[in-house]
C-alpha positions, 0 to 999 in steps of 0.5 A: 421564503415565498413558499411559506407565505403562500401557506399562511396567506390562504384562508384554509390553511392546514392548522384550520382544516385539522381543527375542523376535522377534529372538531367534526369528529368530536361532534360526531362522537358525541352525537352517537353517544346521545343517540345510543343513550336515547335509544336505550331509554326508548327500548325500556319505555318500549318494554314497560308499554309492552308489559302494559299492553300484555296486561291489558290483553288479558284483562281483555280476554277475561271481559270478552269470556265474561261477556261471551258467556250468559253469566253477566249478572254474576260478574257484575255482582262480583265487581260490585261486591269486591271492587266497588265495596258495595254490600247487600241491604241486609249485610253487615261489614266490619273493618279492621281499623287498628291496621293503618 
C-alpha cells in the first residue's frame, strides 16, 4: 500500500508523462506536415520566379543586341508602331470594331 501512494503523490506520475510525450509527438507531426506544405508552396513560387527571370534575361539579351547594333532608330520605330500604336502622319489605320 505504501508503494501505491508514492506513485500518486508525485507531480509527474506516469500517466502525465505519457500524455505529455504523446502531445509532443502529435505537435511535432503537425509541425513537420506544415513545414513540408510550406516548402512545396515556396518551390512552386520559386519555379514561377525562375520562369520570369528567364523571360527577362531573354528580353534583356535582345535589348542589349539592339543597343550594341547601330540600328537603334529602326528598333524605336518598331516599338512605336507595334507596341505604342503610333502612326506616321500620312498613315491611315483601320480597326475592326465588329469583334469584341
